[in-house]
DSSP file (Angstrom, degrees, kcal/mol; ACC not computed):
  #  RESIDUE AA STRUCTURE BP1 BP2  ACC     N-H-->O    O-->H-N    N-H-->O    O-->H-N    TCO  KAPPA ALPHA  PHI   PSI    X-CA   Y-CA   Z-CA
    1    1 A X              0   0    0      0, 0.0     2,-0.3     0, 0.0     0, 0.0   0.000 360.0 360.0 360.0 134.7  -52.0    8.4    9.3
    2    2 A X        -     0   0    0      1,-0.1     2,-0.1     0, 0.0     0, 0.0  -0.543 360.0-116.5 -74.2 132.4  -50.2   11.2    7.4
    3    3 A X        -     0   0    0     -2,-0.3     2,-0.2     1,-0.1    -1,-0.1  -0.402  32.0-108.6 -69.0 147.6  -46.6   10.3    6.4
    4    4 A X        -     0   0    0      1,-0.1    -1,-0.1    -2,-0.1     2,-0.1  -0.487  32.6-110.1 -76.2 145.4  -43.9   12.5    7.9
    5    5 A X    >   -     0   0    0     -2,-0.2     3,-1.3     1,-0.1     4,-0.4  -0.404  17.7-125.7 -72.1 150.2  -42.1   14.9    5.6
    6    6 A X  G >  S+     0   0    0      1,-0.3     3,-0.5     2,-0.2     4,-0.4   0.672 106.6  72.9 -70.8 -15.3  -38.4   14.2    4.9
    7    7 A X  G >  S+     0   0    0      1,-0.2     3,-0.9     2,-0.2    -1,-0.3   0.733  80.8  72.8 -74.3 -17.4  -37.6   17.7    6.1
    8    8 A X  G X  S+     0   0    0     -3,-1.3     3,-1.9     1,-0.3    -1,-0.2   0.921  93.4  54.2 -57.9 -42.7  -38.3   16.5    9.7
    9    9 A X  G <  S+     0   0    0     -3,-0.5    -1,-0.3    -4,-0.4   132,-0.2   0.705 101.5  60.0 -66.9 -16.7  -35.0   14.6    9.6
   10   10 A X  G <  S+     0   0    0     -3,-0.9     2,-0.6    -4,-0.4    -1,-0.3   0.322  86.7  87.2 -94.9  10.7  -33.3   17.9    8.6
   11   11 A X  S <  S-     0   0    0     -3,-1.9     3,-0.0    -4,-0.1     2,-0.0  -0.940  74.1-140.5-107.0 117.9  -34.3   19.7   11.8
   12   12 A X        -     0   0    0     -2,-0.6     2,-0.6    69,-0.1     5,-0.1  -0.345  27.9 -99.2 -72.6 157.3  -31.9   19.1   14.7
   13   13 A X    >   -     0   0    0      1,-0.1     3,-1.8     3,-0.1     4,-0.3  -0.676  36.1-131.2 -76.3 121.1  -33.2   18.7   18.2
   14   14 A X  G >  S+     0   0    0     -2,-0.6     3,-2.0     1,-0.3    -1,-0.1   0.839 101.8  49.8 -47.0 -52.7  -32.8   22.1   19.8
   15   15 A X  G >  S+     0   0    0      1,-0.3     3,-0.5     2,-0.1    -1,-0.3   0.748 108.3  55.8 -65.3 -18.8  -31.0   21.1   23.0
   16   16 A X  G <  S+     0   0    0     -3,-1.8    -1,-0.3     1,-0.2    -2,-0.2   0.385  78.8  94.3 -90.9   4.0  -28.5   19.0   21.0
   17   17 A X  G <   +     0   0    0     -3,-2.0    -1,-0.2    -4,-0.3    64,-0.1   0.377  56.7 110.8 -83.7   8.7  -27.4   22.0   18.9
   18   18 A X  S <  S-     0   0    0     -3,-0.5     2,-0.1     1,-0.1     5,-0.1  -0.432  92.5 -79.3 -69.3 156.6  -24.5   22.8   21.2
   19   19 A X    >>  -     0   0    0      1,-0.1     3,-2.2    -2,-0.1     4,-0.6  -0.412  43.7-126.8 -58.4 127.4  -21.1   22.1   19.7
   20   20 A X  H >> S+     0   0    0      1,-0.3     3,-1.3     2,-0.2     4,-1.1   0.798 106.5  63.2 -52.6 -35.2  -20.6   18.3   20.0
   21   21 A X  H 3> S+     0   0    0      1,-0.3     4,-1.9     2,-0.2    -1,-0.3   0.835  95.0  63.5 -58.4 -27.0  -17.2   18.6   21.8
   22   22 A X  H <> S+     0   0    0     -3,-2.2     4,-2.4     1,-0.2    -1,-0.3   0.821  94.2  59.5 -63.2 -30.9  -19.2   20.3   24.5
   23   23 A X  H <X S+     0   0    0     -3,-1.3     4,-2.3    -4,-0.6    -1,-0.2   0.911 107.7  46.5 -63.6 -39.5  -21.1   17.1   25.2
   24   24 A X  H  X S+     0   0    0     -4,-1.1     4,-2.4     2,-0.2    -2,-0.2   0.866 110.5  51.5 -72.8 -35.9  -17.8   15.4   25.9
   25   25 A X  H  X S+     0   0    0     -4,-1.9     4,-2.6     2,-0.2    -2,-0.2   0.928 112.3  46.6 -62.5 -45.4  -16.6   18.2   28.1
   26   26 A X  H  X S+     0   0    0     -4,-2.4     4,-2.7     2,-0.2    -2,-0.2   0.932 113.5  48.5 -65.7 -46.0  -19.8   18.0   30.2
   27   27 A X  H  X S+     0   0    0     -4,-2.3     4,-2.3    -5,-0.2    -1,-0.2   0.900 112.6  47.7 -62.1 -40.3  -19.6   14.2   30.4
   28   28 A X  H  X S+     0   0    0     -4,-2.4     4,-2.9     2,-0.2    -1,-0.2   0.913 111.5  51.3 -67.5 -42.2  -16.0   14.2   31.5
   29   29 A X  H  X S+     0   0    0     -4,-2.6     4,-2.4    -5,-0.2    -2,-0.2   0.920 110.2  48.5 -58.5 -44.4  -16.7   16.9   34.0
   30   30 A X  H  X S+     0   0    0     -4,-2.7     4,-2.5     2,-0.2    -1,-0.2   0.917 112.4  49.0 -61.1 -44.4  -19.6   14.9   35.5
   31   31 A X  H  X S+     0   0    0     -4,-2.3     4,-2.4     1,-0.2    89,-0.3   0.896 111.0  49.9 -61.6 -41.1  -17.4   11.8   35.6
   32   32 A X  H  X S+     0   0    0     -4,-2.9     4,-1.8     2,-0.2    -1,-0.2   0.871 110.0  51.6 -66.9 -35.8  -14.6   13.8   37.3
   33   33 A X  H  X S+     0   0    0     -4,-2.4     4,-1.2     2,-0.2    -2,-0.2   0.934 111.9  45.0 -65.8 -44.2  -17.1   15.1   39.9
   34   34 A X  H  X S+     0   0    0     -4,-2.5     4,-3.2     1,-0.2     3,-0.4   0.913 110.7  55.7 -64.1 -39.0  -18.4   11.6   40.7
   35   35 A X  H  < S+     0   0    0     -4,-2.4    -1,-0.2     1,-0.2    -2,-0.2   0.866 102.3  56.9 -59.4 -36.3  -14.7   10.5   40.8
   36   36 A X  H  < S+     0   0    0     -4,-1.8     3,-0.3     1,-0.2    -1,-0.2   0.865 117.3  33.4 -64.4 -36.2  -14.0   13.2   43.5
   37   37 A X  H  < S+     0   0    0     -4,-1.2     2,-0.3    -3,-0.4    -2,-0.2   0.795 133.8  24.9 -91.1 -31.6  -16.8   11.8   45.7
   38   38 A X  S  < S-     0   0    0     -4,-3.2    -1,-0.2    -5,-0.2    -2,-0.1  -0.670  84.2-152.9-134.5  78.8  -16.5    8.1   44.9
   39   39 A X        +     0   0    0     -3,-0.3     2,-0.3    -2,-0.3    -3,-0.1  -0.232  19.5 172.0 -60.1 138.3  -13.0    7.4   43.7
   40   40 A X        -     0   0    0     76,-0.0    78,-2.5    -5,-0.0    79,-0.4  -0.900  18.1-151.0-146.8 111.3  -12.5    4.4   41.4
   41   41 A X  B     -A  117   0A   0     -2,-0.3    76,-0.2    76,-0.2     3,-0.1  -0.528  12.2-143.7 -87.8 151.8   -9.1    3.9   39.7
   42   42 A X  S    S+     0   0    0     74,-1.9     2,-0.3     1,-0.2    -1,-0.1   0.773  82.0   6.2 -80.4 -27.2   -8.6    2.3   36.4
   43   43 A X        -     0   0    0     73,-0.4     3,-0.3     1,-0.1    -1,-0.2  -0.998  60.0-126.6-155.6 150.1   -5.4    0.6   37.3
   44   44 A X  S    S+     0   0    0     -2,-0.3     2,-0.4     1,-0.2    -1,-0.1   0.579 108.6  61.1 -74.2  -6.7   -3.1    0.0   40.3
   45   45 A X    >>  +     0   0    0      1,-0.1     4,-1.3     2,-0.1     3,-0.6  -0.648  61.7 164.5-117.4  73.0   -0.3    1.4   38.1
   46   46 A X  H 3>  +     0   0    0     -2,-0.4     4,-2.4    -3,-0.3     5,-0.1   0.749  67.2  67.1 -65.0 -24.6   -1.4    5.0   37.4
   47   47 A X  H 3> S+     0   0    0      2,-0.2     4,-1.8     1,-0.2    -1,-0.2   0.933 102.1  46.2 -62.4 -45.3    2.0    6.2   36.2
   48   48 A X  H <> S+     0   0    0     -3,-0.6     4,-2.1     1,-0.2    -1,-0.2   0.916 112.9  50.2 -62.3 -43.6    2.0    3.9   33.1
   49   49 A X  H  X S+     0   0    0     -4,-1.3     4,-3.2     1,-0.2    -1,-0.2   0.892 105.9  56.8 -62.2 -39.3   -1.6    5.0   32.3
   50   50 A X  H  X S+     0   0    0     -4,-2.4     4,-2.4     2,-0.2    -1,-0.2   0.906 108.3  46.3 -59.4 -44.3   -0.7    8.6   32.7
   51   51 A X  H  X S+     0   0    0     -4,-1.8     4,-2.0     2,-0.2    -1,-0.2   0.931 115.0  45.6 -65.2 -44.6    2.1    8.3   30.0
   52   52 A X  H  X S+     0   0    0     -4,-2.1     4,-2.3     1,-0.2    -2,-0.2   0.899 112.3  53.7 -63.6 -41.0   -0.2    6.4   27.6
   53   53 A X  H  X S+     0   0    0     -4,-3.2     4,-2.4    60,-0.2    -2,-0.2   0.891 106.6  51.4 -61.1 -41.4   -3.0    8.9   28.3
   54   54 A X  H  X S+     0   0    0     -4,-2.4     4,-2.3     2,-0.2    -1,-0.2   0.924 111.7  46.0 -61.4 -45.4   -0.7   11.8   27.4
   55   55 A X  H  X S+     0   0    0     -4,-2.0     4,-2.5     2,-0.2    -2,-0.2   0.871 112.3  52.0 -64.4 -36.2    0.3   10.3   24.1
   56   56 A X  H  X S+     0   0    0     -4,-2.3     4,-2.3     2,-0.2    -2,-0.2   0.899 109.2  48.7 -67.6 -40.4   -3.3    9.4   23.4
   57   57 A X  H  X S+     0   0    0     -4,-2.4     4,-2.7     2,-0.2     5,-0.2   0.932 111.8  50.4 -64.3 -45.2   -4.5   13.0   24.0
   58   58 A X  H  X S+     0   0    0     -4,-2.3     4,-2.6     2,-0.2    -2,-0.2   0.923 110.7  49.2 -59.3 -46.1   -1.6   14.3   21.8
   59   59 A X  H  X S+     0   0    0     -4,-2.5     4,-2.4     1,-0.2    -1,-0.2   0.941 113.6  45.6 -60.6 -48.4   -2.6   11.9   19.0
   60   60 A X  H  X S+     0   0    0     -4,-2.3     4,-2.5     1,-0.2    -1,-0.2   0.889 113.7  49.6 -63.3 -39.9   -6.3   12.9   19.2
   61   61 A X  H  X S+     0   0    0     -4,-2.7     4,-2.8     2,-0.2    -1,-0.2   0.897 109.7  50.6 -68.8 -39.0   -5.4   16.6   19.3
   62   62 A X  H  X S+     0   0    0     -4,-2.6     4,-2.2    -5,-0.2    -2,-0.2   0.928 112.1  47.7 -63.2 -44.7   -3.1   16.3   16.3
   63   63 A X  H  X S+     0   0    0     -4,-2.4     4,-2.0    -5,-0.2    -2,-0.2   0.937 113.3  48.7 -58.0 -47.4   -5.9   14.6   14.3
   64   64 A X  H  X S+     0   0    0     -4,-2.5     4,-2.8     1,-0.2    -2,-0.2   0.913 111.4  48.6 -60.7 -46.1   -8.4   17.2   15.4
   65   65 A X  H  X S+     0   0    0     -4,-2.8     4,-2.0     1,-0.2    -1,-0.2   0.865 110.3  51.4 -66.1 -35.6   -6.1   20.1   14.4
   66   66 A X  H  X S+     0   0    0     -4,-2.2     4,-1.6    -5,-0.2    -1,-0.2   0.879 112.1  46.9 -67.5 -36.0   -5.4   18.6   11.0
   67   67 A X  H  X S+     0   0    0     -4,-2.0     4,-2.5     2,-0.2    -2,-0.2   0.909 110.4  51.3 -72.8 -41.0   -9.1   18.2   10.4
   68   68 A X  H  X S+     0   0    0     -4,-2.8     4,-2.2     1,-0.2    -2,-0.2   0.896 110.0  50.9 -61.2 -37.9   -9.9   21.8   11.5
   69   69 A X  H  X S+     0   0    0     -4,-2.0     4,-2.7     2,-0.2    -1,-0.2   0.869 108.4  52.7 -65.5 -37.1   -7.2   23.1    9.2
   70   70 A X  H  X S+     0   0    0     -4,-1.6     4,-2.6     2,-0.2    -2,-0.2   0.920 109.1  48.6 -61.9 -46.7   -8.7   21.1    6.4
   71   71 A X  H  X>S+     0   0    0     -4,-2.5     5,-2.1     1,-0.2     4,-0.5   0.917 113.6  46.9 -62.1 -42.0  -12.2   22.5    7.0
   72   72 A X  H ><5S+     0   0    0     -4,-2.2     3,-0.6     3,-0.2    -2,-0.2   0.909 112.8  48.3 -68.0 -40.5  -10.7   26.1    7.1
   73   73 A X  H 3<5S+     0   0    0     -4,-2.7    -2,-0.2     1,-0.2    -1,-0.2   0.906 114.6  46.0 -64.8 -40.1   -8.6   25.6    3.9
   74   74 A X  H 3<5S-     0   0    0     -4,-2.6    -1,-0.2    -5,-0.2    -2,-0.2   0.511 109.8-128.6 -81.3  -2.8  -11.6   24.1    2.1
   75   75 A X  T <<5 +     0   0    0     -3,-0.6     2,-0.3    -4,-0.5    -3,-0.2   0.919  60.7 132.5  57.4  51.7  -13.8   26.9    3.4
   76   76 A X      < -     0   0    0     -5,-2.1    -1,-0.2    -6,-0.1     2,-0.1  -0.834  59.5 -87.4-124.3 167.8  -16.6   24.8    4.8
   77   77 A X        -     0   0    0     -2,-0.3     9,-0.1     6,-0.3     8,-0.1  -0.412  15.3-160.2 -81.0 145.5  -18.3   24.9    8.2
   78   78 A X  S    S+     0   0    0     -2,-0.1     2,-0.6     6,-0.0    -1,-0.1   0.551  71.0 100.0 -89.2 -13.6  -17.2   23.1   11.3
   79   79 A X    >   -     0   0    0      1,-0.2     3,-1.7     4,-0.1    -2,-0.1  -0.645  65.3-154.4 -78.7 114.4  -20.6   23.6   12.7
   80   80 A X  T 3  S+     0   0    0     -2,-0.6    -1,-0.2     1,-0.3     4,-0.1   0.653  93.8  53.4 -66.0 -14.1  -22.5   20.2   12.2
   81   81 A X  T 3  S+     0   0    0    -64,-0.1    -1,-0.3     2,-0.1     2,-0.2   0.429  94.6  85.4-100.5   1.2  -25.8   22.1   12.2
   82   82 A X  S <  S-     0   0    0     -3,-1.7     2,-0.4     1,-0.1    -5,-0.0  -0.544  94.6 -84.5 -96.5 167.0  -24.9   24.6    9.4
   83   83 A X        -     0   0    0     -2,-0.2    -6,-0.3     1,-0.1     2,-0.1  -0.570  45.0-131.9 -72.9 118.1  -25.2   24.1    5.7
   84   84 A X        -     0   0    0     -2,-0.4     3,-0.1     1,-0.1    -8,-0.1  -0.453  20.8-173.1 -72.1 145.9  -22.1   22.3    4.4
   85   85 A X        +     0   0    0      1,-0.2     2,-0.4    -2,-0.1    -1,-0.1   0.605  69.0  40.6-110.7 -18.0  -20.5   23.8    1.3
   86   86 A X        -     0   0    0     -9,-0.1     2,-0.7     2,-0.0    -1,-0.2  -0.990  69.8-139.3-136.3 139.6  -17.8   21.1    0.6
   87   87 A X        -     0   0    0     -2,-0.4     2,-0.5    -3,-0.1    56,-0.0  -0.891  22.2-156.1-100.2 112.3  -18.1   17.4    0.7
   88   88 A X        +     0   0    0     -2,-0.7   -17,-0.0     1,-0.1    -2,-0.0  -0.783  33.2 148.3 -94.7 126.0  -14.8   16.0    2.2
   89   89 A X        +     0   0    0     -2,-0.5     2,-0.2     5,-0.0    -1,-0.1   0.262  49.3  85.5-135.9   8.0  -13.9   12.4    1.3
   90   90 A X  S >  S+     0   0    0      3,-0.1     3,-1.9     4,-0.1     5,-0.1  -0.507  80.4  14.2-106.7 176.3  -10.1   12.5    1.3
   91   91 A X  G >  S-     0   0    0      1,-0.3     3,-2.1     2,-0.2     4,-0.3  -0.324 136.4  -4.5  60.4-136.7   -7.5   12.2    4.0
   92   92 A X  G >> S+     0   0    0      1,-0.3     4,-1.5     2,-0.2     3,-1.5   0.755 126.9  73.2 -59.8 -21.6   -9.0   10.7    7.2
   93   93 A X  G <4 S+     0   0    0     -3,-1.9    -1,-0.3     1,-0.3    -2,-0.2   0.578  83.9  68.0 -72.1  -5.2  -12.4   10.8    5.6
   94   94 A X  G <4 S+     0   0    0     -3,-2.1    -1,-0.3     1,-0.1    -2,-0.2   0.756 110.0  34.5 -76.5 -24.4  -11.3    7.9    3.4
   95   95 A X  T <4 S+     0   0    0     -3,-1.5    64,-0.4    -4,-0.3     2,-0.3   0.689 129.6  16.0-103.2 -24.2  -11.3    5.7    6.5
   96   96 A X    ><  -     0   0    0     -4,-1.5     3,-0.6    62,-0.1    -1,-0.3  -0.991  53.4-143.1-152.1 142.9  -14.2    7.1    8.5
   97   97 A X  T 3  S+     0   0    0     62,-2.0    64,-0.1    -2,-0.3    63,-0.1   0.559 105.3  40.9 -76.8  -8.2  -17.2    9.4    7.9
   98   98 A X  T 3>  +     0   0    0     62,-0.5     4,-2.1    63,-0.3    -1,-0.2  -0.292  62.1 141.9-136.2  49.2  -16.7   10.9   11.3
   99   99 A X  H <> S+     0   0    0     -3,-0.6     4,-2.2     1,-0.2     5,-0.1   0.789  73.8  60.5 -68.0 -23.9  -12.9   11.4   12.0
  100  100 A X  H  > S+     0   0    0      2,-0.2     4,-1.6     1,-0.2    -1,-0.2   0.946 108.5  43.0 -67.2 -45.3  -13.6   14.7   13.8
  101  101 A X  H  > S+     0   0    0      1,-0.2     4,-2.5     2,-0.2    -2,-0.2   0.886 110.9  56.2 -67.0 -36.9  -15.7   12.9   16.4
  102  102 A X  H  X S+     0   0    0     -4,-2.1     4,-2.7     1,-0.2    -1,-0.2   0.905 104.8  53.2 -60.6 -39.1  -13.2   10.1   16.6
  103  103 A X  H  X S+     0   0    0     -4,-2.2     4,-2.2     2,-0.2    -1,-0.2   0.888 109.3  48.0 -63.7 -37.2  -10.5   12.6   17.5
  104  104 A X  H  X S+     0   0    0     -4,-1.6     4,-2.4     2,-0.2    -1,-0.2   0.902 111.9  50.0 -67.2 -40.0  -12.6   14.0   20.3
  105  105 A X  H  X S+     0   0    0     -4,-2.5     4,-2.9     2,-0.2    -2,-0.2   0.903 109.2  51.7 -62.7 -42.2  -13.3   10.5   21.5
  106  106 A X  H  X S+     0   0    0     -4,-2.7     4,-2.2     2,-0.2    -2,-0.2   0.923 111.0  47.5 -62.6 -44.4   -9.5    9.7   21.4
  107  107 A X  H  X S+     0   0    0     -4,-2.2     4,-2.2     2,-0.2    -2,-0.2   0.926 111.6  51.4 -62.1 -42.9   -8.7   12.8   23.5
  108  108 A X  H  X S+     0   0    0     -4,-2.4     4,-2.0     1,-0.2    -2,-0.2   0.931 110.5  47.2 -58.4 -49.1  -11.5   11.9   25.9
  109  109 A X  H  X S+     0   0    0     -4,-2.9     4,-1.9     1,-0.2    -1,-0.2   0.873 109.7  54.6 -62.7 -36.5  -10.1    8.4   26.3
  110  110 A X  H  X S+     0   0    0     -4,-2.2     4,-3.2    -5,-0.2    -1,-0.2   0.910 106.3  52.7 -59.9 -41.8   -6.6    9.9   26.8
  111  111 A X  H  X S+     0   0    0     -4,-2.2     4,-2.2     1,-0.2     6,-0.3   0.897 107.2  50.5 -63.0 -40.2   -8.0   12.0   29.6
  112  112 A X  H  X>S+     0   0    0     -4,-2.0     5,-1.3     1,-0.2     4,-0.8   0.895 114.9  44.5 -65.4 -36.1   -9.4    9.0   31.4
  113  113 A X  H  <5S+     0   0    0     -4,-1.9    -2,-0.2     2,-0.2   -60,-0.2   0.902 110.5  54.0 -73.2 -41.5   -6.1    7.3   31.1
  114  114 A X  H  <5S+     0   0    0     -4,-3.2    -2,-0.2     1,-0.2    -1,-0.2   0.895 119.5  33.6 -60.3 -39.3   -4.1   10.3   32.1
  115  115 A X  H  <5S-     0   0    0     -4,-2.2    -1,-0.2    -5,-0.2    -2,-0.2   0.553 100.9-134.7 -93.0  -9.0   -6.1   10.7   35.3
  116  116 A X  T  <5 +     0   0    0     -4,-0.8   -74,-1.9     1,-0.2     2,-0.4   0.818  51.3 154.1  60.2  32.2   -6.6    7.0   35.8
  117  117 A X  B   < -A   41   0A   0     -5,-1.3     4,-0.4    -6,-0.3    -1,-0.2  -0.788  37.9-165.9-100.9 134.1  -10.3    7.6   36.5
  118  118 A X  S >> S+     0   0    0    -78,-2.5     4,-1.7    -2,-0.4     3,-0.6   0.878  82.3  63.5 -80.5 -42.8  -13.1    5.1   36.0
  119  119 A X  H 3> S+     0   0    0    -79,-0.4     4,-2.4     1,-0.3     5,-0.2   0.888  99.3  51.7 -58.9 -45.4  -16.1    7.4   36.2
  120  120 A X  H 3> S+     0   0    0    -89,-0.3     4,-0.6     1,-0.2    -1,-0.3   0.862 107.8  54.8 -60.7 -30.1  -15.3    9.6   33.2
  121  121 A X  H X4 S+     0   0    0     -3,-0.6     3,-0.5    -4,-0.4     4,-0.3   0.901 109.9  46.2 -66.8 -38.3  -14.9    6.4   31.1
  122  122 A X  H >< S+     0   0    0     -4,-1.7     3,-1.1     1,-0.2     4,-0.2   0.849 108.8  54.0 -71.7 -33.8  -18.4    5.4   32.2
  123  123 A X  H >X S+     0   0    0     -4,-2.4     3,-0.9     1,-0.2     4,-0.7   0.582  87.3  83.4 -78.2  -6.3  -20.0    8.8   31.5
  124  124 A X  H <X S+     0   0    0     -4,-0.6     4,-1.7    -3,-0.5    -1,-0.2   0.757  75.8  73.2 -61.3 -25.3  -18.5    8.6   28.0
  125  125 A X  H <> S+     0   0    0     -3,-1.1     4,-2.3    -4,-0.3    -1,-0.2   0.872  88.8  58.9 -59.0 -38.5  -21.6    6.5   27.1
  126  126 A X  H <> S+     0   0    0     -3,-0.9     4,-2.2    -4,-0.2    -1,-0.2   0.953 108.4  40.5 -63.4 -52.0  -23.9    9.6   27.2
  127  127 A X  H  X S+     0   0    0     -4,-0.7     4,-2.5     1,-0.2    -1,-0.2   0.858 113.6  56.1 -69.1 -29.3  -22.2   11.7   24.5
  128  128 A X  H  X S+     0   0    0     -4,-1.7     4,-2.7     2,-0.2    -1,-0.2   0.911 108.4  47.3 -64.1 -41.8  -21.7    8.6   22.4
  129  129 A X  H  X S+     0   0    0     -4,-2.3     4,-2.9     2,-0.2     5,-0.4   0.928 110.6  51.5 -64.4 -44.6  -25.4    7.9   22.4
  130  130 A X  H  X>S+     0   0    0     -4,-2.2     4,-2.1     1,-0.2     5,-2.0   0.935 113.8  45.3 -58.5 -44.9  -26.2   11.6   21.6
  131  131 A X  I  <>S+     0   0    0     -4,-2.5     5,-2.7     3,-0.2     6,-0.5   0.960 117.4  42.6 -60.5 -50.8  -23.8   11.4   18.6
  132  132 A X  I  <5S+     0   0    0     -4,-2.7     5,-0.2     1,-0.2    -2,-0.2   0.842 123.7  34.9 -67.2 -35.8  -25.0    8.0   17.4
  133  133 A X  I  <5S+     0   0    0     -4,-2.9    -1,-0.2    -5,-0.2    -3,-0.2   0.720 135.2   6.4 -95.5 -24.3  -28.8    8.6   17.8
  134  134 A X  I  X5S+     0   0    0     -4,-2.1     4,-1.8    -5,-0.4    -3,-0.2   0.731 122.4  43.6-126.4 -54.9  -29.2   12.3   17.0
  135  135 A X  I  ><S+     0   0    0     -5,-2.0     4,-2.9     2,-0.2     5,-0.2   0.959 115.2  43.5 -70.6 -51.5  -26.2   14.3   15.7
  136  136 A X  H  ><S+     0   0    0     -5,-2.7     4,-3.0    -6,-0.2     5,-0.2   0.920 114.2  50.0 -65.4 -45.1  -24.7   11.9   13.1
  137  137 A X  H  > S+     0   0    0     -6,-0.5     4,-2.4     2,-0.2    -1,-0.2   0.922 112.7  49.0 -58.2 -40.1  -28.1   10.9   11.6
  138  138 A X  H  X S+     0   0    0     -4,-1.8     4,-2.5     2,-0.2    -2,-0.2   0.960 112.5  47.1 -60.3 -50.9  -28.9   14.6   11.3
  139  139 A X  H  X S+     0   0    0     -4,-2.9     4,-2.9     1,-0.2     5,-0.2   0.913 112.0  50.7 -56.9 -43.2  -25.6   15.3    9.6
  140  140 A X  H  X S+     0   0    0     -4,-3.0     4,-2.2     1,-0.2    -1,-0.2   0.893 109.9  49.6 -65.6 -39.0  -26.0   12.3    7.3
  141  141 A X  H  X S+     0   0    0     -4,-2.4     4,-2.3    -5,-0.2    -1,-0.2   0.902 113.3  47.4 -64.0 -41.1  -29.5   13.5    6.3
  142  142 A X  H  X S+     0   0    0     -4,-2.5     4,-1.8     2,-0.2    -2,-0.2   0.917 112.1  48.7 -65.4 -44.3  -28.1   17.0    5.6
  143  143 A X  H  X S+     0   0    0     -4,-2.9     4,-3.2     2,-0.2     5,-0.4   0.885 112.1  49.8 -65.1 -39.1  -25.2   15.7    3.6
  144  144 A X  H  X S+     0   0    0     -4,-2.2     4,-2.0     1,-0.2    -1,-0.2   0.923 112.0  47.6 -65.9 -43.9  -27.5   13.4    1.6
  145  145 A X  H  < S+     0   0    0     -4,-2.3    -1,-0.2    -5,-0.2    -2,-0.2   0.833 119.6  39.8 -65.9 -31.2  -29.8   16.3    0.9
  146  146 A X  H  < S+     0   0    0     -4,-1.8    -2,-0.2    -5,-0.2    -1,-0.2   0.896 130.8  22.0 -85.2 -44.7  -27.0   18.6   -0.1
  147  147 A X  H >< S-     0   0    0     -4,-3.2     3,-1.3     1,-0.2     4,-0.4   0.466  85.3-172.6-111.4  -3.2  -24.7   16.3   -2.1
  148  148 A X  T 3X  +     0   0    0     -4,-2.0     4,-2.2    -5,-0.4     3,-0.5  -0.161  65.4   6.2  57.6-130.0  -27.1   13.5   -3.2
  149  149 A X  H 3> S+     0   0    0      1,-0.2     4,-2.8     2,-0.2    -1,-0.3   0.800 125.1  62.1 -63.6 -32.1  -25.7   10.4   -4.9
  150  150 A X  H <> S+     0   0    0     -3,-1.3     4,-1.7     1,-0.2    -1,-0.2   0.934 110.5  40.3 -60.4 -45.2  -22.1   11.4   -4.3
  151  151 A X  H  > S+     0   0    0     -3,-0.5     4,-2.4    -4,-0.4    -2,-0.2   0.909 113.9  52.6 -70.2 -43.3  -22.6   11.3   -0.6
  152  152 A X  H  X S+     0   0    0     -4,-2.2     4,-1.3     1,-0.2    -2,-0.2   0.894 110.6  48.2 -59.6 -40.6  -24.8    8.2   -0.7
  153  153 A X  H  X S+     0   0    0     -4,-2.8     4,-1.3     2,-0.2    -1,-0.2   0.894 109.3  53.2 -64.5 -41.2  -22.1    6.4   -2.7
  154  154 A X  H  X S+     0   0    0     -4,-1.7     4,-2.5    -5,-0.2     3,-0.4   0.900 105.3  55.0 -58.3 -44.3  -19.5    7.6   -0.2
  155  155 A X  H  < S+     0   0    0     -4,-2.4    -1,-0.2     1,-0.2    -2,-0.2   0.821 104.3  54.0 -61.1 -34.1  -21.6    6.1    2.6
  156  156 A X  H  < S+     0   0    0     -4,-1.3    -1,-0.2    -3,-0.2    -2,-0.2   0.845 116.5  38.6 -68.6 -32.6  -21.6    2.7    0.8
  157  157 A X  H  < S+     0   0    0     -4,-1.3     2,-0.4    -3,-0.4    -2,-0.2   0.809 113.7  52.3 -86.7 -33.8  -17.7    2.8    0.6
  158  158 A X  S  < S-     0   0    0     -4,-2.5   -62,-0.1    -5,-0.1    -1,-0.1  -0.895  79.5-123.8-117.1 133.0  -16.7    4.3    4.0
  159  159 A X        -     0   0    0     -2,-0.4   -62,-2.0   -64,-0.4   -61,-0.2  -0.281  22.0-120.2 -68.8 156.5  -17.8    3.1    7.4
  160  160 A X  S    S+     0   0    0    -64,-0.2   -62,-0.5   -63,-0.1    -1,-0.1   0.913 100.3   2.2 -64.6 -44.0  -19.5    5.5    9.8
  161  161 A X              0   0    0    -64,-0.1   -63,-0.3   -65,-0.1   -59,-0.1   0.800 360.0 360.0-111.6 -72.6  -16.9    5.2   12.5
  162  162 A X              0   0    0    -66,-0.1   -66,-0.1   -65,-0.1    -3,-0.1   0.358 360.0 360.0-130.6 360.0  -13.9    3.0   11.8
């Protein structure tokens, strides 16, 4: 059997080339739709969860905006399927190789708390699987191909998520 070329890993799966935050919007929307037909609350005290959810959304949004500004200042792409021009390893990237995705996950979790809905929490599994199985491995292969040993060394020091 002929070995596969390493360039195969550098081709994203076409349906997954949508902006990753869109995966979360769709999953949340599906969860909210299910919630509308089969209500399932997270807690009998929704007021407390709403406050915590609002703060969680704000924290995730602040992290996301700071990361977006870093990408813009450093003049590199926010598109995970485009060619990166700068290797970011400072700021939140010292703690996680994927702080942008973590910020989206934090906002999503805040939304589930804000609305006190169980179903969006359950539908979160789908975008997490897409990230973990397709998007992040593609990005890591692209970063390794572009930045070589510097990125490989970074991967040895910094965890993928937290």
